[in-house]
N, C-alpha and C positions, 0 to 999 in steps of 0.2 A: 656423551660419556655414559658408560654402563653403570647401572645402579648397583650398590653394594648389597642390596637385598637378594635373597635367593629367587631365582627366576624359574617358575614352574610352567610346564606345558601340560594341559589336561585334555586328553582326547575324550570325546563324548561328554564334554563339560556342560552341555545343555541338557543332559539326560537326568533321569530320576536321581541316581546316586551321585553321578558326576557333579551335578550342580551343588549338592551339599558339600562335596569335597572342595569345590571352588570357594564356597562361603567360608570355609575354615582357612584355606591357604592364603586368601587375599588379605587376611589380617597380619600376615608376617612376611609377605613377599610380593613379587610381581607375577601376575597370572596371565597366561595365554590360553584361551579356550579354542580348541580345534574340533569342529563338529560340522557334519554335513546336514544336520537337522532332519535326517530320515526318520528318527524316532524321538529325538530330543526337541525341546521347545525353547526358543530364544527368550521367551517371557520368564523362564526360570533364572536367567542371569541379568534381567533388566536392571536390577538394583546396582549392578556393577558397571554398566555401560557408561562411559564418560569419565571413569576414574583414571587417574594418571598411571596407576599400576595394573591396569587391566586392558586386555586386547582380545577381541573376538575375530576368529578367522573361520569363515564358512568354506570348508573344503573337505574332500573325501580322503580317507586314509589310503585308498587305492591310487591316489595321485601322488606318486613318490616325490616328484619334483617340488610340488607345493609343500609337502611334509618336510622335506630337507630344508627348504627356505624358512619354514616356521620354526624348525628345531635350532637354528643358529643362535648361539648364546645362551641356550637353556641349561639349567643346572640339574633339574629333576623332572622326570616324566611320570605323570599319573595316567596310566593307560586304562581308561574306563570304558572305552567304546566297544560295542559288540551288538549283535542281534539280541534284543531283550526277550524275545518270545521263543521258548524252548520248543513249543509244538510245531513251529513252522518247519522244523527239520524233517518231519514226516512227509511233507509234500515238496519242499524246496531245500534239500540238503546242501545245495551249493551256496546258500546264503551264509551258513555257518562257516563253510570253507573260506569264502572270500572275506566276510566281515570279521571272522575270527582269525584263522591261520594266516592268510595272506596279509591282512591288515597288520597283524602283530609282527610279522616278518618285516614289513615296510617300516614300522616304528623302530624296530631294533636296528635295521640297516641305517636309517636316518640318524639314530643315536651314534652308531659306529662312525659314520662319516663326519658327524659334527662333534664327535668326542664328548658326548653326554654320558656321564658315568653312574647315574642313579635312575632306577625305574621301580615304580610301585604298580603291580599288575592285579587287576580285578579278575580273579578266577571264581570258582564255584564248587560247592559241595557235590555237584553232579559228576566230578572227576572220579569219585569213589564208586559210582554205580550203586549196587546194592550190597554194601559191606556186611560181613558176618558179625562185626563188632560195633555196638552202639553203647555209649557215645564213641564216635570214630575219631581216632587220633591222626595227626598229620602224617605219621610214618606207617600208616596202614597200607598193606599190599596183599595181593596185586590190585592195581587200579584198573577196573573194568567198567567204564562208562556204558550206559544203556541207551544213550541218546546221542544224536549227531552233535548237539550243543555241548554235551559233556566231553565227547571225543575232541571237539575243537578246543575246548578249554585246556584239556590235558596236553594236546599238541602244542598249544601256546606256552604252557608251563615249561615244556621241554625246550622250546626255542629260547625262552627267557633264561633258563638255566645254562644252556650251551653258550649263548652270547656272553653271559656273565663271566664264565670261566675262560672263554677264549679271548675276550676283548677287554677284560678288566672292569666290567660293569658290576655294580652292586645292586642287588635286586631284592624286592620284598613281594612275595606272592601271597595273596589273600584268598582263601576259599570261603566264600560267603554262604551262610544259611539263607533262608528266604527273607528278603528285605522288604519292609513295609514302612509307610509313612507319608508325610505330605509331599506333594508333587508326584505321587505315584501315577504311573502311566500304564502299568500292566500288572499281571499277577492275580492271585485269587480274590483280593478285596475289590479291585477295580472290576474284575469279571462279575462278581456278585452284584455290585452296585449297578453296573450297566444292565444286567439282566432284570433287576428290579425296576429300572426305569421303563422297561418294555412290558413287564408283567408284574404287577404288585401283589398278585394273589398266590403265585407259585414261584419258588426259587429252585432252579435246576442246579444240582451239585454233581460234578463228574466223579464217578466212582461210587463206593459204598459209604463214604463219609467216615470210615474208620481209619483213614490214613492219619498218621501222626508226624508232625514236622516242627522244626524250630523256626521261630520268627523273631527277627531282630529289627529294632527301630533304626531308620536310616541315619539319624544323627549319631547313634552309637557306632555305626559302621565307619562314618567319616572320622570320628574321633579315634576309633581303634586303629585305622590306617596310619594316621599321623603319630599316634602313640608308639606304634611299632617302629616307625622310621627313626624315632628319637632313641629308642631303647635297644633295638636289636642291630648288631653290627657284623653279622656273618657275610660272606660273599653272596650266598643265596639264602634268604630267610623265608620260611613257609609258615603261615599261620592260619588256623581256623578262626573265623569270626562268626559267632552265633550266640545262643543263650544256653544255659545249663539245663533247660527244660524244653518240653515240646507241647503241642496242643493238637487235639483231634479236629479234623476238618468239619465235622458236624457241630462242634462247639463254635467254630468261627462263623458258620452259617447262622447260628443262633444269635451271636453278637451282632452281626450285620443286620439281621432282621429287627432286633430290638432297637438298635441305634437309628435305624431308618423309620421307626414307628410302625413297623409291619410285623409285630411279634405273632400275630394270628395267621400269617401267611403259611402255606404248606411248603414243605421241602420235598422235592422229588429227586431221588438218587438214580443215576443212570446205571449203577451196578458195576461189579468188578472190583478187584483189589487195588487197581490203579486208575487214575482219571483219564490217562491218554498214553499212547505209546511213548515210552521214554520217561514216564513219571515214576519217581521213586516213592513208594508208599510210606516208608519209615525212614526218617532222617533226623539224626541228632549228632551234632559235632562235639568232640571233646575239645574244650577251650582252655584246658588247664595250662597249656604252654604259654599263651599270652597273659593269662591271669597271674602266672608266677612272676611276670615282669611288673605286675602292679595294675594291669588294666581292669576296670570294672564297668559293667553296663548299668544303665539306669532302670531298665525294665526287662522282665522276663517275657516269654512268648505271649501269654494271655494279655498282659497289660500293653505290650507293644501293639497287638492287634487292636485293642480298644482305642488307644491313642491314635493309631493310624486311621481307623474308620472315622473317628471324630474329625480329624484333619481333612480327610477326603470329602466328607459331607459338607464341611464348612467352605472349602475352597472351590469345589467343582460340582457337587451333586446337591440339588434341592431336595429337602426331605419330602417324600411322598405324602400327600394329604389324604 
């Protein structure tokens, strides 16, 4: 007999952000995690294994038959799976095409065939490219991404919107700022900490350190997604999720060094206004749309970074002696 609780399918549910979404969803429904473990870690969901309202499926989103089978009886899809590393697009652009666009098409097709009518999609601020307006609102145009990753996310947004209107699906598209926190597997904080493991005397920072970006704690992201699903009821709902402030990359380097006990280490900048091809040096999202619905975050960018570094050091990285 089918449970009366909402049944969720979370793609990429073993990932950094996806696993936090799972933690929230399992409190109010039945959760299926669908993940190929290419970048996610099963240990992130260990606490849920064995629960009656939880199921883990190790499978790839490119396997359409497996996806359709998993989608049967599902009420809401949280599509969190994607290539997590933007820089890979410079050398392997096909990764974002397959893991982004093709995978999202398969998810939507499986939803259509199984008559699943709700999807929450994890997009990114990279769809904006380098906007002339900061903070950048959801209705800013034209959208001109400067990375293959950003182009992939924008294409996925288009697919989600089209399927919503053509097949009666209700969708929520979330454009994330830079997300940090416990279970982090990639991004600037993990990059800095890994570099310090190899060299305690010098921290290499890509770019000139003057890049300014918004950083949001991962718990706030998961909470924001669920909040919007409860409060926003349009056919296609698009929300920025970020903070109302930003922080300079050089400040982040200082925080990481201090928290690692290496405040006297030198910082070496590689130079240039951006850290890598496709990097957006200045990013700040306008979050007034979701705030008008009543959403509030717990921490701004600086404190989000501080809490995230503390969590990463505690769970994964030993403090250098």
